[in-house]
A tleap script that builds the chain and sets N, CA, C and O, in Angstrom:
source leaprc.protein.ff14SB
mol = sequence {
  NMET GLY LEU GLY THR LYS ASN ARG GLN ASN
  GLN THR ALA GLU LEU CYS LYS ASP HIE LEU
  ARG ALA THR TYR GLY ASP GLN LEU VAL LEU
  VAL GLU ASP PHE VAL ARG GLU ILE GLU GLY
  VAL GLY LYS ALA CYS ASP PRO THR ARG TRP
  GLY GLN PHE THR ASP LEU SER ARG ASP VAL
  ASP ALA MET PHE ALA ARG LEU ASP ALA GLN
  PHE ASN LYS TRP LEU ASN GLY ASP CLEU
}
set mol.1.N position { -35.769 34.382 10.330 }
set mol.1.CA position { -34.436 34.060 9.069 }
set mol.1.C position { -34.388 35.210 8.271 }
set mol.1.O position { -35.414 35.732 7.835 }
set mol.2.N position { -33.275 35.635 8.055 }
set mol.2.CA position { -33.081 36.777 7.305 }
set mol.2.C position { -33.019 36.225 5.457 }
set mol.2.O position { -32.705 35.162 4.922 }
set mol.3.N position { -33.421 37.364 5.008 }
set mol.3.CA position { -33.586 36.684 3.228 }
set mol.3.C position { -32.083 36.280 2.797 }
set mol.3.O position { -32.078 35.379 1.958 }
set mol.4.N position { -30.959 36.690 3.138 }
set mol.4.CA position { -29.757 36.273 2.948 }
set mol.4.C position { -29.488 35.028 3.218 }
set mol.4.O position { -28.872 34.326 2.415 }
set mol.5.N position { -29.919 34.583 4.397 }
set mol.5.CA position { -29.939 33.269 4.884 }
set mol.5.C position { -30.591 32.179 4.150 }
set mol.5.O position { -30.110 31.075 3.892 }
set mol.6.N position { -31.941 32.713 3.800 }
set mol.6.CA position { -32.812 31.822 2.857 }
set mol.6.C position { -32.084 31.592 1.595 }
set mol.6.O position { -32.111 30.472 1.084 }
set mol.7.N position { -31.405 32.612 1.027 }
set mol.7.CA position { -30.782 32.539 -0.328 }
set mol.7.C position { -29.912 31.590 -0.273 }
set mol.7.O position { -29.880 30.666 -1.086 }
set mol.8.N position { -28.988 31.752 0.857 }
set mol.8.CA position { -27.474 31.058 0.809 }
set mol.8.C position { -28.007 29.887 1.111 }
set mol.8.O position { -27.070 29.127 0.867 }
set mol.9.N position { -29.172 29.019 1.600 }
set mol.9.CA position { -29.546 27.743 2.099 }
set mol.9.C position { -29.890 27.288 0.656 }
set mol.9.O position { -29.458 26.179 0.341 }
set mol.10.N position { -30.645 28.020 -0.321 }
set mol.10.CA position { -31.138 27.482 -1.340 }
set mol.10.C position { -30.037 27.415 -2.201 }
set mol.10.O position { -29.962 26.409 -2.907 }
set mol.11.N position { -29.320 28.118 -2.278 }
set mol.11.CA position { -27.977 27.938 -3.157 }
set mol.11.C position { -27.091 26.888 -2.850 }
set mol.11.O position { -26.532 26.264 -3.752 }
set mol.12.N position { -26.887 26.603 -1.502 }
set mol.12.CA position { -26.347 25.073 -1.080 }
set mol.12.C position { -27.139 24.050 -1.491 }
set mol.12.O position { -26.586 22.993 -1.798 }
set mol.13.N position { -28.687 24.174 -1.583 }
set mol.13.CA position { -29.558 23.031 -2.000 }
set mol.13.C position { -29.050 22.729 -3.554 }
set mol.13.O position { -28.743 21.631 -4.016 }
set mol.14.N position { -29.050 23.961 -4.201 }
set mol.14.CA position { -28.905 23.850 -5.797 }
set mol.14.C position { -27.566 23.410 -6.237 }
set mol.14.O position { -27.428 22.690 -7.226 }
set mol.15.N position { -26.499 23.862 -5.465 }
set mol.15.CA position { -25.097 23.316 -5.580 }
set mol.15.C position { -25.052 21.617 -5.552 }
set mol.15.O position { -24.574 20.897 -6.429 }
set mol.16.N position { -25.658 21.217 -4.349 }
set mol.16.CA position { -25.597 20.020 -4.119 }
set mol.16.C position { -26.389 19.056 -4.910 }
set mol.16.O position { -25.953 17.916 -5.068 }
set mol.17.N position { -27.679 19.472 -5.494 }
set mol.17.CA position { -28.302 18.770 -6.542 }
set mol.17.C position { -27.653 18.699 -7.668 }
set mol.17.O position { -27.554 17.616 -8.244 }
set mol.18.N position { -27.141 19.756 -8.136 }
set mol.18.CA position { -26.296 20.097 -9.549 }
set mol.18.C position { -25.020 18.962 -9.319 }
set mol.18.O position { -24.804 18.095 -10.165 }
set mol.19.N position { -24.301 19.072 -8.205 }
set mol.19.CA position { -23.121 18.338 -8.137 }
set mol.19.C position { -23.603 16.778 -8.246 }
set mol.19.O position { -22.865 16.051 -8.911 }
set mol.20.N position { -24.654 16.248 -7.716 }
set mol.20.CA position { -24.944 14.988 -7.775 }
set mol.20.C position { -25.374 14.370 -9.405 }
set mol.20.O position { -25.032 13.296 -9.899 }
set mol.21.N position { -26.233 15.455 -10.011 }
set mol.21.CA position { -26.634 15.298 -11.076 }
set mol.21.C position { -25.510 15.098 -12.273 }
set mol.21.O position { -25.619 14.237 -13.146 }
set mol.22.N position { -24.470 15.986 -12.177 }
set mol.22.CA position { -23.363 16.052 -12.774 }
set mol.22.C position { -22.509 15.159 -12.647 }
set mol.22.O position { -21.890 14.910 -13.681 }
set mol.23.N position { -22.159 14.401 -11.484 }
set mol.23.CA position { -21.365 13.428 -11.044 }
set mol.23.C position { -21.611 12.037 -11.183 }
set mol.23.O position { -20.717 11.222 -11.409 }
set mol.24.N position { -23.117 11.683 -11.019 }
set mol.24.CA position { -23.730 10.417 -11.039 }
set mol.24.C position { -24.798 10.404 -12.146 }
set mol.24.O position { -25.837 9.766 -11.975 }
set mol.25.N position { -24.551 11.147 -13.363 }
set mol.25.CA position { -25.482 11.389 -14.306 }
set mol.25.C position { -26.073 10.152 -15.124 }
set mol.25.O position { -27.059 10.169 -15.860 }
set mol.26.N position { -25.223 9.051 -14.818 }
set mol.26.CA position { -25.659 7.673 -15.161 }
set mol.26.C position { -26.558 7.057 -14.235 }
set mol.26.O position { -27.067 6.009 -14.630 }
set mol.27.N position { -26.847 7.431 -13.184 }
set mol.27.CA position { -27.812 7.059 -12.066 }
set mol.27.C position { -28.680 8.094 -11.772 }
set mol.27.O position { -28.874 8.338 -10.581 }
set mol.28.N position { -29.296 8.813 -12.695 }
set mol.28.CA position { -30.065 9.880 -12.125 }
set mol.28.C position { -31.359 9.544 -11.626 }
set mol.28.O position { -31.956 10.352 -10.915 }
set mol.29.N position { -31.864 8.425 -11.925 }
set mol.29.CA position { -33.104 7.772 -11.016 }
set mol.29.C position { -32.788 7.718 -9.532 }
set mol.29.O position { -33.530 8.169 -8.658 }
set mol.30.N position { -31.544 7.087 -9.315 }
set mol.30.CA position { -31.234 7.046 -8.034 }
set mol.30.C position { -30.812 8.439 -7.249 }
set mol.30.O position { -31.121 8.717 -6.090 }
set mol.31.N position { -30.097 9.179 -8.081 }
set mol.31.CA position { -29.950 10.861 -7.711 }
set mol.31.C position { -31.267 11.301 -7.009 }
set mol.31.O position { -31.366 11.654 -5.834 }
set mol.32.N position { -32.269 11.217 -7.944 }
set mol.32.CA position { -33.496 11.846 -7.674 }
set mol.32.C position { -34.070 11.172 -6.443 }
set mol.32.O position { -34.524 11.878 -5.543 }
set mol.33.N position { -34.078 9.841 -6.346 }
set mol.33.CA position { -34.569 9.311 -5.017 }
set mol.33.C position { -33.805 9.881 -3.930 }
set mol.33.O position { -34.379 10.510 -3.041 }
set mol.34.N position { -32.482 9.698 -3.935 }
set mol.34.CA position { -31.693 10.519 -2.971 }
set mol.34.C position { -32.115 11.851 -2.423 }
set mol.34.O position { -32.292 12.095 -1.230 }
set mol.35.N position { -32.257 12.693 -3.434 }
set mol.35.CA position { -32.686 14.152 -3.408 }
set mol.35.C position { -34.017 14.073 -2.623 }
set mol.35.O position { -34.062 14.559 -1.493 }
set mol.36.N position { -34.956 13.562 -3.096 }
set mol.36.CA position { -36.361 13.240 -2.152 }
set mol.36.C position { -36.072 12.917 -0.906 }
set mol.36.O position { -36.482 13.636 0.005 }
set mol.37.N position { -35.370 11.859 -0.663 }
set mol.37.CA position { -35.165 11.496 0.742 }
set mol.37.C position { -34.194 12.510 1.542 }
set mol.37.O position { -34.101 12.305 2.752 }
set mol.38.N position { -33.554 13.450 1.059 }
set mol.38.CA position { -32.887 14.408 1.830 }
set mol.38.C position { -33.921 15.467 1.893 }
set mol.38.O position { -34.057 15.826 3.063 }
set mol.39.N position { -34.600 16.020 1.183 }
set mol.39.CA position { -35.394 17.066 0.976 }
set mol.39.C position { -36.753 16.891 1.646 }
set mol.39.O position { -37.244 17.745 2.384 }
set mol.40.N position { -37.348 15.683 1.331 }
set mol.40.CA position { -38.668 15.323 1.442 }
set mol.40.C position { -39.525 15.659 0.380 }
set mol.40.O position { -39.028 16.134 -0.642 }
set mol.41.N position { -40.783 15.479 0.472 }
set mol.41.CA position { -41.668 15.937 -1.004 }
set mol.41.C position { -43.006 16.566 -0.101 }
set mol.41.O position { -43.410 16.577 1.062 }
set mol.42.N position { -43.365 17.027 -1.328 }
set mol.42.CA position { -44.746 17.889 -0.849 }
set mol.42.C position { -44.749 18.908 0.139 }
set mol.42.O position { -43.846 19.735 0.018 }
set mol.43.N position { -45.603 19.070 1.166 }
set mol.43.CA position { -45.532 19.873 2.206 }
set mol.43.C position { -44.251 19.737 3.134 }
set mol.43.O position { -43.856 20.666 3.838 }
set mol.44.N position { -43.663 18.547 3.074 }
set mol.44.CA position { -42.772 18.198 3.864 }
set mol.44.C position { -41.119 18.456 3.125 }
set mol.44.O position { -40.056 18.125 3.649 }
set mol.45.N position { -41.259 18.991 2.070 }
set mol.45.CA position { -40.192 19.646 1.745 }
set mol.45.C position { -39.283 20.621 2.228 }
set mol.45.O position { -39.705 21.752 2.470 }
set mol.46.N position { -38.173 20.350 2.387 }
set mol.46.CA position { -37.320 21.189 3.111 }
set mol.46.C position { -35.955 21.344 2.715 }
set mol.46.O position { -35.056 20.689 3.243 }
set mol.47.N position { -35.735 22.301 1.679 }
set mol.47.CA position { -34.185 22.484 1.201 }
set mol.47.C position { -33.248 22.795 2.045 }
set mol.47.O position { -32.098 22.703 1.614 }
set mol.48.N position { -33.425 23.209 3.353 }
set mol.48.CA position { -32.240 23.489 4.362 }
set mol.48.C position { -31.713 22.375 4.928 }
set mol.48.O position { -30.685 22.473 5.598 }
set mol.49.N position { -32.364 21.118 4.735 }
set mol.49.CA position { -31.662 19.824 4.900 }
set mol.49.C position { -30.245 19.517 4.301 }
set mol.49.O position { -29.401 18.755 4.773 }
set mol.50.N position { -30.162 20.307 3.110 }
set mol.50.CA position { -28.749 20.341 2.449 }
set mol.50.C position { -27.736 20.617 3.297 }
set mol.50.O position { -26.673 20.000 3.224 }
set mol.51.N position { -27.958 21.585 4.202 }
set mol.51.CA position { -27.052 22.157 5.137 }
set mol.51.C position { -26.259 21.331 6.168 }
set mol.51.O position { -25.455 21.865 6.933 }
set mol.52.N position { -26.521 19.971 6.159 }
set mol.52.CA position { -25.895 19.019 6.978 }
set mol.52.C position { -24.496 18.825 6.056 }
set mol.52.O position { -23.479 18.485 6.660 }
set mol.53.N position { -24.445 19.006 4.812 }
set mol.53.CA position { -23.207 18.850 4.261 }
set mol.53.C position { -22.332 19.940 4.351 }
set mol.53.O position { -21.213 19.799 3.859 }
set mol.54.N position { -22.654 21.091 4.930 }
set mol.54.CA position { -21.799 22.258 4.904 }
set mol.54.C position { -21.009 22.408 6.106 }
set mol.54.O position { -21.044 21.483 6.917 }
set mol.55.N position { -20.274 23.469 6.359 }
set mol.55.CA position { -19.351 23.564 7.428 }
set mol.55.C position { -19.345 24.948 7.792 }
set mol.55.O position { -20.087 25.701 7.162 }
set mol.56.N position { -18.726 25.340 8.581 }
set mol.56.CA position { -18.552 26.866 8.834 }
set mol.56.C position { -17.602 27.561 7.870 }
set mol.56.O position { -17.664 28.781 7.719 }
set mol.57.N position { -16.811 26.880 7.281 }
set mol.57.CA position { -15.683 27.478 6.522 }
set mol.57.C position { -16.276 27.700 4.917 }
set mol.57.O position { -15.682 28.351 4.059 }
set mol.58.N position { -17.496 27.049 4.741 }
set mol.58.CA position { -18.258 26.963 3.601 }
set mol.58.C position { -17.295 26.626 2.347 }
set mol.58.O position { -17.352 27.240 1.281 }
set mol.59.N position { -16.516 25.701 2.584 }
set mol.59.CA position { -15.524 24.672 1.727 }
set mol.59.C position { -16.542 24.072 0.852 }
set mol.59.O position { -17.222 23.151 1.305 }
set mol.60.N position { -16.718 24.478 -0.316 }
set mol.60.CA position { -17.620 23.663 -1.425 }
set mol.60.C position { -16.914 22.321 -1.776 }
set mol.60.O position { -17.602 21.407 -2.230 }
set mol.61.N position { -15.719 22.173 -1.610 }
set mol.61.CA position { -14.955 20.891 -1.997 }
set mol.61.C position { -15.306 19.840 -1.221 }
set mol.61.O position { -15.813 18.780 -1.587 }
set mol.62.N position { -14.936 20.273 0.133 }
set mol.62.CA position { -15.474 19.605 1.572 }
set mol.62.C position { -16.753 19.036 1.234 }
set mol.62.O position { -17.084 17.851 1.265 }
set mol.63.N position { -17.528 20.211 0.854 }
set mol.63.CA position { -19.057 19.852 1.343 }
set mol.63.C position { -19.440 18.735 0.376 }
set mol.63.O position { -20.200 17.843 0.754 }
set mol.64.N position { -18.875 18.756 -1.011 }
set mol.64.CA position { -19.129 17.784 -2.113 }
set mol.64.C position { -18.688 16.624 -1.619 }
set mol.64.O position { -19.463 15.671 -1.698 }
set mol.65.N position { -17.210 16.395 -0.927 }
set mol.65.CA position { -16.753 15.237 -0.454 }
set mol.65.C position { -17.790 14.555 0.736 }
set mol.65.O position { -17.930 13.332 0.755 }
set mol.66.N position { -18.326 15.209 1.477 }
set mol.66.CA position { -19.306 14.849 2.299 }
set mol.66.C position { -20.378 14.289 1.784 }
set mol.66.O position { -20.699 13.149 2.119 }
set mol.67.N position { -21.063 14.980 0.927 }
set mol.67.CA position { -22.007 14.936 -0.087 }
set mol.67.C position { -21.960 13.374 -0.684 }
set mol.67.O position { -22.843 12.524 -0.570 }
set mol.68.N position { -20.653 13.247 -1.361 }
set mol.68.CA position { -20.484 12.071 -2.415 }
set mol.68.C position { -20.323 10.726 -1.040 }
set mol.68.O position { -20.758 9.589 -1.224 }
set mol.69.N position { -19.757 11.078 0.033 }
set mol.69.CA position { -19.753 9.806 0.926 }
set mol.69.C position { -20.869 9.666 1.501 }
set mol.69.O position { -20.943 8.522 1.951 }
set mol.70.N position { -22.042 10.441 1.770 }
set mol.70.CA position { -23.271 10.067 2.041 }
set mol.70.C position { -24.151 9.449 0.855 }
set mol.70.O position { -24.903 8.481 0.966 }
set mol.71.N position { -23.949 10.080 -0.119 }
set mol.71.CA position { -24.779 9.149 -1.436 }
set mol.71.C position { -24.008 7.805 -1.678 }
set mol.71.O position { -24.692 6.958 -2.252 }
set mol.72.N position { -22.926 7.488 -1.409 }
set mol.72.CA position { -22.335 6.322 -1.697 }
set mol.72.C position { -22.889 5.211 -0.587 }
set mol.72.O position { -23.210 4.062 -0.892 }
set mol.73.N position { -22.942 5.790 0.811 }
set mol.73.CA position { -23.280 5.041 1.766 }
set mol.73.C position { -24.928 4.537 1.613 }
set mol.73.O position { -25.396 3.450 1.952 }
set mol.74.N position { -25.586 5.622 1.031 }
set mol.74.CA position { -26.999 5.494 0.870 }
set mol.74.C position { -27.113 4.398 -0.075 }
set mol.74.O position { -27.870 3.450 0.135 }
set mol.75.N position { -26.235 4.518 -1.324 }
set mol.75.CA position { -26.340 3.495 -2.535 }
set mol.75.C position { -26.006 1.987 -1.738 }
set mol.75.O position { -26.601 0.967 -2.086 }
set mol.76.N position { -25.266 1.981 -0.938 }
set mol.76.CA position { -24.865 0.519 -0.573 }
set mol.76.C position { -25.514 0.211 0.737 }
set mol.76.O position { -25.151 -0.694 1.489 }
set mol.77.N position { -26.413 0.961 0.930 }
set mol.77.CA position { -27.571 0.354 1.921 }
set mol.77.C position { -27.243 0.501 3.698 }
set mol.77.O position { -27.790 -0.014 4.673 }
set mol.78.N position { -26.110 1.438 3.555 }
set mol.78.CA position { -25.617 1.557 4.841 }
set mol.78.C position { -26.051 2.701 5.928 }
set mol.78.O position { -25.490 3.057 6.965 }
set mol.79.N position { -27.416 3.202 5.226 }
set mol.79.CA position { -27.938 4.169 5.972 }
set mol.79.C position { -29.121 3.616 6.805 }
set mol.79.O position { -29.741 4.359 7.565 }
savepdb mol mol.pdb
quit
């Protein structure tokens, strides 16, 4: 995997986490639980899992819409 790909994956992860923290700031504990569920913890931590919210067009608004939908499903226990 090239360095550019790794950087882009890390940027996607940071964008998603920042968006969740900013949008759902009143629910930070739940946001952090969701982040741990997506990424994993310890040696199992894999920030590339945030790629599931992206598409080939790299449309950030669409990525955030998918992320918000997934977070809300997770909040409602629909996962």
